[in-house]
KEDRENRO-702489 format. One record per residue (C-alpha): x, y, z; residue in three letters. Coordinates in steps of 0.2 Angstrom, whole numbers. Layout:
BEGIN
x: X; y: Y; z: Z; r: Ala
...
***
This chain:
BEGIN
x: -66; y: 344; z: -81; r: Met
x: -50; y: 339; z: -89; r: Asp
x: -36; y: 344; z: -80; r: Met
x: -18; y: 336; z: -82; r: Pro
x: -13; y: 327; z: -68; r: Leu
x: 5; y: 336; z: -64; r: Thr
x: 15; y: 340; z: -50; r: Ile
x: 10; y: 358; z: -52; r: Thr
x: -7; y: 354; z: -46; r: Thr
x: 4; y: 349; z: -29; r: Val
x: 10; y: 364; z: -27; r: Met
x: -5; y: 375; z: -30; r: Arg
x: -16; y: 365; z: -18; r: His
x: -3; y: 366; z: -4; r: Ala
x: 0; y: 384; z: -8; r: Glu
x: -18; y: 388; z: -7; r: Met
x: -23; y: 378; z: 8; r: Tyr
x: -6; y: 373; z: 18; r: His
x: 4; y: 389; z: 12; r: Gly
x: 7; y: 393; z: 33; r: Asp
x: 13; y: 375; z: 37; r: Arg
x: 31; y: 374; z: 42; r: Glu
x: 47; y: 368; z: 33; r: Val
x: 61; y: 365; z: 45; r: Val
x: 80; y: 361; z: 39; r: Ser
x: 95; y: 357; z: 51; r: Ala
x: 108; y: 370; z: 47; r: Thr
x: 120; y: 363; z: 60; r: Ser
x: 120; y: 350; z: 74; r: Glu
x: 112; y: 364; z: 86; r: Gln
x: 102; y: 375; z: 74; r: Asp
x: 87; y: 374; z: 62; r: Val
x: 81; y: 385; z: 47; r: Gln
x: 61; y: 390; z: 47; r: Arg
x: 50; y: 394; z: 32; r: Ala
x: 33; y: 390; z: 25; r: Ser
x: 27; y: 381; z: 9; r: Tyr
x: 22; y: 399; z: 4; r: Ser
x: 41; y: 404; z: 5; r: Asp
x: 46; y: 388; z: -2; r: Val
x: 35; y: 390; z: -18; r: Phe
x: 37; y: 409; z: -19; r: Arg
x: 57; y: 405; z: -19; r: Arg
x: 54; y: 391; z: -33; r: Ala
x: 45; y: 404; z: -44; r: Arg
x: 61; y: 415; z: -42; r: Lys
x: 71; y: 399; z: -47; r: Leu
x: 61; y: 394; z: -62; r: Phe
x: 64; y: 413; z: -67; r: Asn
x: 83; y: 410; z: -65; r: Ala
x: 84; y: 393; z: -75; r: Leu
x: 75; y: 402; z: -91; r: Gln
x: 88; y: 417; z: -89; r: Ala
x: 102; y: 405; z: -89; r: Leu
x: 94; y: 398; z: -105; r: Gly
x: 86; y: 381; z: -100; r: Cys
x: 75; y: 372; z: -112; r: Gln
x: 60; y: 363; z: -108; r: Pro
x: 65; y: 344; z: -105; r: Gly
x: 83; y: 348; z: -100; r: Asp
x: 89; y: 337; z: -85; r: Arg
x: 94; y: 349; z: -71; r: Ile
x: 103; y: 339; z: -57; r: Ala
x: 107; y: 341; z: -40; r: Thr
x: 120; y: 335; z: -28; r: Leu
x: 113; y: 339; z: -13; r: Ala
x: 106; y: 334; z: 6; r: Trp
x: 89; y: 334; z: 13; r: Asn
x: 84; y: 352; z: 16; r: His
x: 74; y: 367; z: 11; r: Gln
x: 83; y: 372; z: -4; r: Gln
x: 81; y: 354; z: -11; r: His
x: 63; y: 356; z: -10; r: Leu
x: 64; y: 372; z: -20; r: Glu
x: 71; y: 363; z: -33; r: Leu
x: 59; y: 351; z: -33; r: Tyr
x: 47; y: 361; z: -36; r: Tyr
x: 56; y: 375; z: -47; r: Gly
x: 62; y: 363; z: -59; r: Val
x: 49; y: 350; z: -61; r: Ile
x: 33; y: 363; z: -63; r: Cys
x: 44; y: 373; z: -74; r: Gly
x: 45; y: 358; z: -88; r: Gly
x: 63; y: 354; z: -82; r: Tyr
x: 68; y: 337; z: -77; r: Val
x: 75; y: 335; z: -59; r: Leu
x: 89; y: 322; z: -58; r: His
x: 93; y: 319; z: -41; r: Thr
x: 110; y: 310; z: -40; r: Ile
x: 118; y: 300; z: -26; r: Asn
x: 134; y: 307; z: -21; r: Pro
x: 139; y: 290; z: -12; r: Arg
x: 141; y: 280; z: -27; r: Leu
x: 159; y: 279; z: -34; r: Phe
x: 165; y: 294; z: -44; r: Asp
x: 167; y: 283; z: -61; r: Asp
x: 147; y: 279; z: -59; r: Gln
x: 144; y: 298; z: -55; r: Val
x: 152; y: 303; z: -69; r: Ala
x: 143; y: 290; z: -80; r: Tyr
x: 127; y: 295; z: -75; r: Ile
x: 130; y: 315; z: -77; r: Ile
x: 135; y: 311; z: -94; r: Asn
x: 122; y: 298; z: -99; r: His
x: 107; y: 309; z: -92; r: Ala
x: 115; y: 323; z: -103; r: Asp
x: 114; y: 334; z: -87; r: Asp
x: 115; y: 353; z: -92; r: Lys
x: 116; y: 361; z: -74; r: Trp
x: 121; y: 354; z: -59; r: Leu
x: 115; y: 362; z: -40; r: Phe
x: 126; y: 356; z: -29; r: Ile
x: 130; y: 356; z: -8; r: Asp
x: 147; y: 363; z: -5; r: His
x: 151; y: 346; z: 2; r: Asp
x: 151; y: 340; z: -14; r: Phe
x: 163; y: 352; z: -24; r: Val
x: 178; y: 341; z: -22; r: Pro
x: 168; y: 326; z: -30; r: Leu
x: 165; y: 339; z: -45; r: Leu
x: 183; y: 343; z: -47; r: Glu
x: 189; y: 326; z: -48; r: Arg
x: 175; y: 324; z: -61; r: Leu
x: 178; y: 339; z: -70; r: Arg
x: 188; y: 331; z: -83; r: Pro
x: 176; y: 319; z: -89; r: Gln
x: 161; y: 330; z: -89; r: Leu
x: 158; y: 336; z: -107; r: Asn
x: 140; y: 344; z: -108; r: Asn
x: 138; y: 352; z: -91; r: Val
x: 135; y: 371; z: -94; r: Lys
x: 137; y: 376; z: -77; r: Gly
x: 136; y: 374; z: -58; r: Ile
x: 126; y: 382; z: -43; r: Val
x: 131; y: 381; z: -25; r: Val
x: 117; y: 380; z: -15; r: Ile
x: 124; y: 383; z: 2; r: Glu
x: 129; y: 400; z: 5; r: Pro
x: 146; y: 402; z: 2; r: Asp
x: 158; y: 417; z: -2; r: Asp
x: 172; y: 406; z: -10; r: Asp
x: 165; y: 397; z: -23; r: Leu
x: 176; y: 386; z: -34; r: Pro
x: 188; y: 393; z: -46; r: Glu
x: 192; y: 385; z: -62; r: Asn
x: 178; y: 370; z: -60; r: Leu
x: 167; y: 375; z: -73; r: Phe
x: 166; y: 392; z: -85; r: Thr
x: 149; y: 396; z: -75; r: Asn
x: 148; y: 395; z: -57; r: Val
x: 135; y: 402; z: -46; r: His
x: 129; y: 407; z: -29; r: Ser
x: 112; y: 399; z: -27; r: Tyr
x: 107; y: 414; z: -16; r: Glu
x: 114; y: 427; z: -29; r: Asp
x: 105; y: 418; z: -42; r: Leu
x: 88; y: 418; z: -33; r: Leu
x: 90; y: 437; z: -26; r: Ser
x: 90; y: 445; z: -45; r: Gly
x: 74; y: 437; z: -49; r: Gln
x: 56; y: 443; z: -48; r: Asp
x: 46; y: 429; z: -36; r: Asp
x: 30; y: 429; z: -50; r: Asn
x: 30; y: 419; z: -64; r: Cys
x: 18; y: 410; z: -76; r: Ala
x: 21; y: 392; z: -73; r: Trp
x: 19; y: 381; z: -89; r: Pro
x: 5; y: 371; z: -94; r: Glu
x: 13; y: 353; z: -95; r: Leu
x: 8; y: 336; z: -103; r: Asp
x: 4; y: 324; z: -89; r: Glu
x: 13; y: 312; z: -97; r: Phe
x: 29; y: 322; z: -100; r: Ser
x: 45; y: 317; z: -91; r: Ala
x: 47; y: 328; z: -74; r: Cys
x: 60; y: 317; z: -63; r: Ala
x: 73; y: 305; z: -64; r: Met
x: 82; y: 293; z: -53; r: Cys
x: 96; y: 281; z: -58; r: Tyr
x: 98; y: 264; z: -50; r: Thr
x: 114; y: 259; z: -39; r: Ser
x: 122; y: 249; z: -53; r: Gly
x: 126; y: 235; z: -43; r: Thr
x: 126; y: 224; z: -57; r: Thr
x: 133; y: 233; z: -73; r: Gly
x: 131; y: 253; z: -76; r: Asn
x: 117; y: 262; z: -67; r: Pro
x: 100; y: 263; z: -76; r: Lys
x: 90; y: 279; z: -78; r: Gly
x: 71; y: 279; z: -74; r: Val
x: 61; y: 294; z: -79; r: Leu
x: 44; y: 297; z: -70; r: Tyr
x: 30; y: 307; z: -79; r: Ser
x: 21; y: 320; z: -69; r: His
x: 5; y: 308; z: -70; r: Arg
x: 15; y: 293; z: -62; r: Ser
x: 21; y: 304; z: -48; r: Leu
x: 5; y: 311; z: -43; r: Leu
x: -3; y: 293; z: -45; r: Leu
x: 10; y: 287; z: -33; r: His
x: 8; y: 302; z: -21; r: Thr
x: -11; y: 299; z: -20; r: Leu
x: -11; y: 280; z: -19; r: Ser
x: 3; y: 280; z: -4; r: Val
x: -7; y: 294; z: 5; r: Ser
x: -21; y: 283; z: 8; r: Leu
x: -26; y: 280; z: 26; r: Leu
x: -21; y: 261; z: 26; r: Asp
x: -6; y: 265; z: 17; r: Thr
x: 4; y: 277; z: 26; r: Asp
x: -13; y: 289; z: 32; r: Gly
x: -3; y: 306; z: 33; r: Leu
x: -12; y: 320; z: 38; r: Gly
x: -13; y: 339; z: 41; r: Leu
x: -7; y: 336; z: 60; r: Asn
x: 10; y: 325; z: 55; r: Asp
x: 26; y: 332; z: 57; r: Val
x: 37; y: 321; z: 44; r: Ile
x: 57; y: 317; z: 46; r: Leu
x: 62; y: 310; z: 31; r: Pro
x: 79; y: 301; z: 34; r: Leu
x: 79; y: 294; z: 19; r: Val
x: 89; y: 306; z: 6; r: Pro
x: 81; y: 317; z: -7; r: Met
x: 92; y: 308; z: -20; r: Phe
x: 86; y: 290; z: -17; r: His
x: 70; y: 287; z: -25; r: Val
x: 63; y: 306; z: -20; r: Asn
x: 65; y: 302; z: -2; r: Ala
x: 51; y: 288; z: -5; r: Trp
x: 40; y: 302; z: -11; r: Gly
x: 39; y: 312; z: 4; r: Leu
x: 43; y: 329; z: -4; r: Pro
x: 27; y: 325; z: -13; r: Phe
x: 16; y: 319; z: 1; r: Arg
x: 20; y: 330; z: 14; r: Ala
x: 14; y: 347; z: 4; r: Pro
x: -1; y: 338; z: -2; r: Leu
x: -9; y: 331; z: 13; r: Val
x: -2; y: 349; z: 23; r: Gly
x: 10; y: 340; z: 35; r: Ala
x: 24; y: 349; z: 44; r: Arg
x: 41; y: 342; z: 35; r: Ile
x: 57; y: 342; z: 46; r: Val
x: 74; y: 341; z: 36; r: Phe
x: 89; y: 332; z: 43; r: Pro
x: 101; y: 339; z: 30; r: Asn
x: 118; y: 331; z: 31; r: Arg
x: 115; y: 323; z: 48; r: Tyr
x: 102; y: 309; z: 45; r: Met
x: 116; y: 297; z: 51; r: Gly
x: 120; y: 307; z: 66; r: Asn
x: 108; y: 298; z: 80; r: Pro
x: 111; y: 314; z: 92; r: Gln
x: 104; y: 328; z: 80; r: Val
x: 90; y: 315; z: 73; r: Val
x: 83; y: 313; z: 92; r: Ser
x: 85; y: 331; z: 96; r: Lys
x: 76; y: 335; z: 80; r: Leu
x: 61; y: 322; z: 84; r: Ile
x: 59; y: 328; z: 102; r: Ala
x: 62; y: 347; z: 97; r: Gln
x: 50; y: 348; z: 84; r: Glu
x: 38; y: 335; z: 89; r: Ser
x: 40; y: 323; z: 74; r: Val
x: 26; y: 311; z: 72; r: Thr
x: 32; y: 300; z: 58; r: Tyr
x: 48; y: 296; z: 51; r: Gly
x: 55; y: 285; z: 36; r: Val
x: 73; y: 276; z: 36; r: Ser
x: 83; y: 261; z: 32; r: Val
x: 86; y: 248; z: 47; r: Pro
x: 103; y: 253; z: 49; r: Thr
x: 99; y: 271; z: 53; r: Ile
x: 84; y: 266; z: 66; r: Trp
x: 95; y: 255; z: 74; r: Gln
x: 108; y: 267; z: 76; r: Trp
x: 95; y: 280; z: 84; r: Leu
x: 88; y: 266; z: 96; r: Leu
x: 104; y: 262; z: 101; r: Asp
x: 107; y: 281; z: 106; r: His
x: 91; y: 282; z: 115; r: Leu
x: 95; y: 267; z: 124; r: Asp
x: 112; y: 275; z: 130; r: Gln
x: 106; y: 291; z: 133; r: Thr
x: 89; y: 287; z: 142; r: Gly
x: 79; y: 298; z: 127; r: Gly
x: 63; y: 293; z: 121; r: Asn
x: 51; y: 294; z: 106; r: Leu
x: 34; y: 300; z: 113; r: Lys
x: 28; y: 311; z: 98; r: Thr
x: 31; y: 297; z: 87; r: Leu
x: 16; y: 288; z: 81; r: Arg
x: 24; y: 279; z: 66; r: Lys
x: 41; y: 273; z: 58; r: Ala
x: 42; y: 266; z: 43; r: Val
x: 58; y: 254; z: 37; r: Val
x: 63; y: 248; z: 21; r: Gly
x: 77; y: 247; z: 9; r: Gly
x: 86; y: 230; z: 16; r: Ala
x: 80; y: 217; z: 27; r: Ala
x: 74; y: 220; z: 44; r: Thr
x: 75; y: 210; z: 59; r: Pro
x: 62; y: 205; z: 70; r: Leu
x: 70; y: 213; z: 85; r: Ser
x: 69; y: 229; z: 79; r: Leu
x: 50; y: 229; z: 77; r: Phe
x: 49; y: 223; z: 94; r: Glu
x: 63; y: 236; z: 101; r: Arg
x: 51; y: 250; z: 93; r: Phe
x: 36; y: 242; z: 101; r: Arg
x: 41; y: 237; z: 119; r: Asp
x: 53; y: 250; z: 123; r: Asp
x: 47; y: 265; z: 115; r: Tyr
x: 28; y: 262; z: 111; r: Gly
x: 29; y: 266; z: 92; r: Val
x: 23; y: 256; z: 78; r: Glu
x: 37; y: 252; z: 66; r: Leu
x: 30; y: 247; z: 49; r: Thr
x: 39; y: 238; z: 34; r: Gln
x: 37; y: 242; z: 15; r: Gly
x: 45; y: 237; z: 1; r: Trp
x: 48; y: 247; z: -16; r: Gly
x: 61; y: 251; z: -30; r: Met
x: 66; y: 265; z: -39; r: Thr
x: 56; y: 258; z: -55; r: Glu
x: 41; y: 260; z: -46; r: Leu
x: 42; y: 278; z: -41; r: Cys
x: 47; y: 272; z: -24; r: Ser
x: 33; y: 262; z: -12; r: Ala
x: 25; y: 246; z: -20; r: Gly
x: 18; y: 240; z: -2; r: Thr
x: 16; y: 245; z: 16; r: Leu
x: 12; y: 232; z: 29; r: Asn
x: -3; y: 239; z: 38; r: Val
x: -10; y: 225; z: 48; r: Pro
x: -29; y: 220; z: 41; r: Gly
x: -46; y: 213; z: 51; r: Pro
x: -39; y: 197; z: 52; r: Asp
x: -24; y: 202; z: 62; r: Phe
x: -31; y: 200; z: 80; r: Asp
x: -38; y: 183; z: 75; r: Ser
x: -20; y: 175; z: 70; r: Met
x: -12; y: 164; z: 83; r: Asn
x: 2; y: 171; z: 93; r: Glu
x: 16; y: 165; z: 84; r: Ala
x: 10; y: 172; z: 66; r: Asp
x: 6; y: 189; z: 73; r: Arg
x: 24; y: 189; z: 80; r: Lys
x: 31; y: 186; z: 62; r: Gln
x: 19; y: 197; z: 53; r: Tyr
x: 29; y: 213; z: 55; r: Pro
x: 42; y: 204; z: 43; r: Leu
x: 30; y: 205; z: 29; r: Lys
x: 30; y: 218; z: 16; r: Gln
x: 12; y: 221; z: 15; r: Gly
x: -1; y: 223; z: 3; r: Arg
x: 1; y: 234; z: -14; r: Pro
x: -4; y: 252; z: -15; r: Ile
x: -19; y: 256; z: -26; r: Phe
x: -14; y: 253; z: -45; r: Gly
x: 0; y: 240; z: -43; r: Leu
x: -5; y: 222; z: -50; r: Glu
x: 6; y: 209; z: -45; r: Val
x: 9; y: 191; z: -47; r: Lys
x: 24; y: 178; z: -44; r: Ile
x: 30; y: 164; z: -56; r: Thr
x: 41; y: 150; z: -59; r: Asp
x: 56; y: 148; z: -69; r: Asp
x: 46; y: 144; z: -84; r: Glu
x: 35; y: 159; z: -81; r: Asp
x: 19; y: 150; z: -75; r: Asn
x: 8; y: 160; z: -61; r: Ala
x: 11; y: 153; z: -44; r: Leu
x: -3; y: 151; z: -31; r: Pro
x: -7; y: 164; z: -17; r: Trp
x: -4; y: 153; z: -4; r: Asp
x: 9; y: 162; z: 7; r: Gly
x: 20; y: 147; z: 6; r: Ala
x: 24; y: 146; z: -14; r: Thr
x: 38; y: 157; z: -18; r: Ala
x: 41; y: 164; z: -35; r: Gly
x: 49; y: 178; z: -46; r: His
x: 40; y: 194; z: -42; r: Leu
x: 33; y: 204; z: -56; r: Lys
x: 23; y: 219; z: -55; r: Val
x: 12; y: 231; z: -69; r: Lys
x: 3; y: 247; z: -65; r: Gly
x: 3; y: 266; z: -70; r: Pro
x: 18; y: 270; z: -56; r: Thr
x: 29; y: 255; z: -63; r: Val
x: 44; y: 259; z: -76; r: Cys
x: 41; y: 254; z: -95; r: Glu
x: 59; y: 255; z: -99; r: Ser
x: 76; y: 264; z: -95; r: Tyr
x: 83; y: 281; z: -99; r: Phe
x: 92; y: 277; z: -117; r: Gly
x: 91; y: 259; z: -113; r: Gly
x: 91; y: 244; z: -126; r: Thr
x: 75; y: 232; z: -127; r: Glu
x: 84; y: 220; z: -118; r: Ala
x: 86; y: 231; z: -103; r: Glu
x: 69; y: 235; z: -99; r: Thr
x: 65; y: 220; z: -88; r: Gly
x: 47; y: 221; z: -94; r: Val
x: 41; y: 204; z: -102; r: Asp
x: 31; y: 200; z: -117; r: Ala
x: 13; y: 202; z: -107; r: Asn
x: 20; y: 219; z: -100; r: Gly
x: 24; y: 212; z: -83; r: Trp
x: 40; y: 221; z: -75; r: Phe
x: 51; y: 206; z: -67; r: Thr
x: 57; y: 214; z: -51; r: Thr
x: 71; y: 202; z: -46; r: Gly
x: 64; y: 198; z: -29; r: Asp
x: 59; y: 182; z: -24; r: Val
x: 42; y: 181; z: -13; r: Ala
x: 27; y: 172; z: -8; r: Thr
x: 9; y: 181; z: -8; r: Ile
x: -4; y: 177; z: 5; r: Asp
x: -23; y: 175; z: -1; r: Pro
x: -26; y: 193; z: 3; r: Asp
x: -11; y: 199; z: -7; r: Gly
x: 1; y: 203; z: 6; r: Thr
x: 19; y: 200; z: 0; r: Ile
x: 33; y: 193; z: 9; r: Gln
x: 49; y: 196; z: 0; r: Val
x: 60; y: 180; z: 3; r: Thr
x: 75; y: 185; z: -7; r: Asp
x: 82; y: 194; z: -22; r: Arg
x: 85; y: 182; z: -36; r: Ser
x: 104; y: 184; z: -37; r: Lys
x: 104; y: 182; z: -19; r: Asp
x: 95; y: 165; z: -16; r: Leu
x: 105; y: 150; z: -12; r: Ile
x: 100; y: 136; z: -22; r: Lys
x: 107; y: 120; z: -12; r: Ser
x: 103; y: 104; z: -22; r: Gly
x: 92; y: 110; z: -34; r: Gly
x: 81; y: 119; z: -18; r: Glu
x: 79; y: 136; z: -14; r: Trp
x: 86; y: 144; z: 4; r: Ile
x: 82; y: 161; z: 8; r: Ser
x: 96; y: 171; z: 15; r: Ser
x: 85; y: 185; z: 21; r: Ile
x: 76; y: 174; z: 34; r: Glu
x: 92; y: 166; z: 38; r: Leu
x: 98; y: 184; z: 42; r: Glu
x: 82; y: 188; z: 51; r: Asn
x: 84; y: 173; z: 63; r: Trp
x: 104; y: 177; z: 67; r: Ala
x: 99; y: 194; z: 70; r: Met
x: 87; y: 188; z: 85; r: Thr
x: 102; y: 182; z: 96; r: His
x: 106; y: 193; z: 109; r: Pro
x: 125; y: 194; z: 104; r: Ala
x: 123; y: 197; z: 86; r: Ile
x: 121; y: 215; z: 80; r: Ala
x: 122; y: 212; z: 61; r: Glu
x: 120; y: 197; z: 49; r: Ala
x: 123; y: 192; z: 31; r: Ala
x: 121; y: 176; z: 23; r: Val
x: 128; y: 172; z: 5; r: Ile
x: 131; y: 157; z: -5; r: Ser
x: 146; y: 146; z: -3; r: Ala
x: 153; y: 133; z: -16; r: Ala
x: 150; y: 116; z: -9; r: His
x: 158; y: 102; z: -16; r: Asp
x: 141; y: 90; z: -15; r: Lys
x: 128; y: 101; z: -15; r: Trp
x: 134; y: 116; z: -27; r: Thr
x: 129; y: 130; z: -14; r: Glu
x: 126; y: 131; z: 5; r: Arg
x: 124; y: 145; z: 13; r: Pro
x: 138; y: 156; z: 23; r: Leu
x: 134; y: 165; z: 39; r: Leu
x: 144; y: 181; z: 41; r: Ile
x: 140; y: 191; z: 57; r: Ala
x: 144; y: 206; z: 67; r: Val
x: 146; y: 203; z: 86; r: Lys
x: 137; y: 217; z: 98; r: Lys
x: 151; y: 226; z: 108; r: Pro
x: 158; y: 215; z: 122; r: Asp
x: 148; y: 200; z: 117; r: Gln
x: 156; y: 183; z: 113; r: Thr
x: 148; y: 168; z: 104; r: Ile
x: 156; y: 152; z: 95; r: Ser
x: 151; y: 147; z: 79; r: Lys
x: 143; y: 132; z: 86; r: Gln
x: 132; y: 142; z: 98; r: Asp
x: 126; y: 153; z: 84; r: Leu
x: 124; y: 138; z: 73; r: Leu
x: 113; y: 130; z: 86; r: Ala
x: 102; y: 146; z: 88; r: Trp
x: 94; y: 139; z: 71; r: Phe
x: 88; y: 124; z: 79; r: Asp
x: 69; y: 122; z: 79; r: Gly
x: 66; y: 138; z: 69; r: Lys
x: 71; y: 134; z: 52; r: Ile
x: 71; y: 118; z: 41; r: Ala
x: 86; y: 109; z: 47; r: Arg
x: 94; y: 108; z: 30; r: Trp
x: 93; y: 126; z: 29; r: Trp
x: 106; y: 130; z: 42; r: Thr
x: 122; y: 137; z: 38; r: Pro
x: 137; y: 128; z: 35; r: Asp
x: 150; y: 138; z: 42; r: Asp
x: 151; y: 156; z: 52; r: Val
x: 162; y: 169; z: 48; r: Ile
x: 164; y: 183; z: 62; r: Phe
x: 169; y: 201; z: 56; r: Val
x: 171; y: 218; z: 64; r: Glu
x: 159; y: 227; z: 51; r: Gln
x: 149; y: 223; z: 35; r: Leu
x: 151; y: 231; z: 19; r: Pro
x: 137; y: 244; z: 14; r: Tyr
x: 131; y: 251; z: -4; r: Thr
x: 128; y: 269; z: -7; r: Ala
x: 111; y: 267; z: -3; r: Thr
x: 112; y: 259; z: 14; r: Gly
x: 111; y: 241; z: 11; r: Lys
x: 122; y: 229; z: 14; r: Ile
x: 132; y: 224; z: -1; r: Ser
x: 131; y: 206; z: -5; r: Lys
x: 142; y: 209; z: -19; r: Leu
x: 156; y: 215; z: -9; r: Ser
x: 155; y: 199; z: 2; r: Leu
x: 154; y: 189; z: -13; r: Arg
x: 170; y: 195; z: -21; r: Glu
x: 178; y: 194; z: -4; r: Gln
x: 173; y: 177; z: 1; r: Tyr
x: 169; y: 169; z: -17; r: Gly
x: 182; y: 158; z: -16; r: Asp
x: 177; y: 151; z: 0; r: Tyr
x: 172; y: 131; z: -1; r: Leu
x: 164; y: 121; z: 12; r: Ile
x: 168; y: 103; z: 11; r: Met
x: 159; y: 89; z: 17; r: Gly
x: 141; y: 81; z: 16; r: Ser
x: 132; y: 97; z: 23; r: Gly
x: 114; y: 99; z: 21; r: Gly
***
């Protein structure tokens, strides 16, 4: 039968076969709210009826500024399955970026957590096309004089019928939208079709990717406003897994550890910093991760020590993945293959640092500066390019020059990588973060990973510094662990025998903390702005 590949099919499947599975949301540091998928989809129907009553038209962008909780999941389905476009906005961006995103997307309604009312109050004079806002969390003190139309989410739903006729949708129609973080110029909008999100959901749910199932309990420690929480709001209902939302407490290790133990969480995803905070908290409190069978990390370079701590101290497999906003989220996951056990000990130890094999449907290649294809030998590094049904073809409202797609239909990711003969990818750097010393590339990621294996180092970042002879040389910026002392010379000596000698950074700057972007990555842009005039003198290299 010819049936459209839409997110509505995920909802119908989950409601039919997994309706009693639980959706848990933290409501405070101590309390949680419990519902079922049937409850969520019943309220999503009420939401769809409310959007119609508000006069929303098919294709309208409906934006959210919200944390990870049940109501946000209701918005995912009520908006998307209703024929509108769910636009999740990152509230951690600069005010002018948030205003630009809302105006550029031409958002009609904003659904916001009460936390973000002050943000909307600051932005109100810049927002011309927004028809009104809906405050998600129950609150009797709705903001006055903010917009003409201000509603309480619960009041909006309370007057609606919980039955509706979901529209029949074209699988190629837009259903969701995310903007890039805008580290170079204005943020760019990525529109997802029903088809692309459904294919991505199916691909990442296969056994040798995430392998999620009915008996899993999922904890998304990445925001629902960041690439759809890496697709988990679609994957969990598809397979019938329980889902535990941490709300605004993703960065609170005490709450996170309590949720893992209390809800018997089996699977979690997050960026390296959040996982490090959690393990530090467990080390200090004597906690454990008894129920957790698998954790996934991505979004930034991950030190080998984090994989080792998960495995050796807590018996948990930490798996690395790689993806982009432009790829519907995940592009690869590093699940060891049948050859893993036959590798030598050194290769097995380093294997977790690889990003893994591509998901079904994603084609990859690496090229040199002249766009010539490079070999998959695990050693030759080149510009990583991808194509497939889950890859962004062009940016919303962008010019032809902004597509990132070359004449042959390959999307340029901006990453530099090697590819093993079996297709396993290892990202060695972002193109803009590579250090070109005397015409040769140096990977800042590899230097950072080795620096963070030193027992005295908590965090590290490597940027290029101007050099009087070699043009660029690596500059290491490091954060010491509490109560640890180490000299520049000792840290530089740590690299001996681990990397090519000429890769060794020329200098070290110790700082109290590193700057982070709105998506939890170390901000190399901020570091380059701060240390851009740093000049290294001498023979170097």
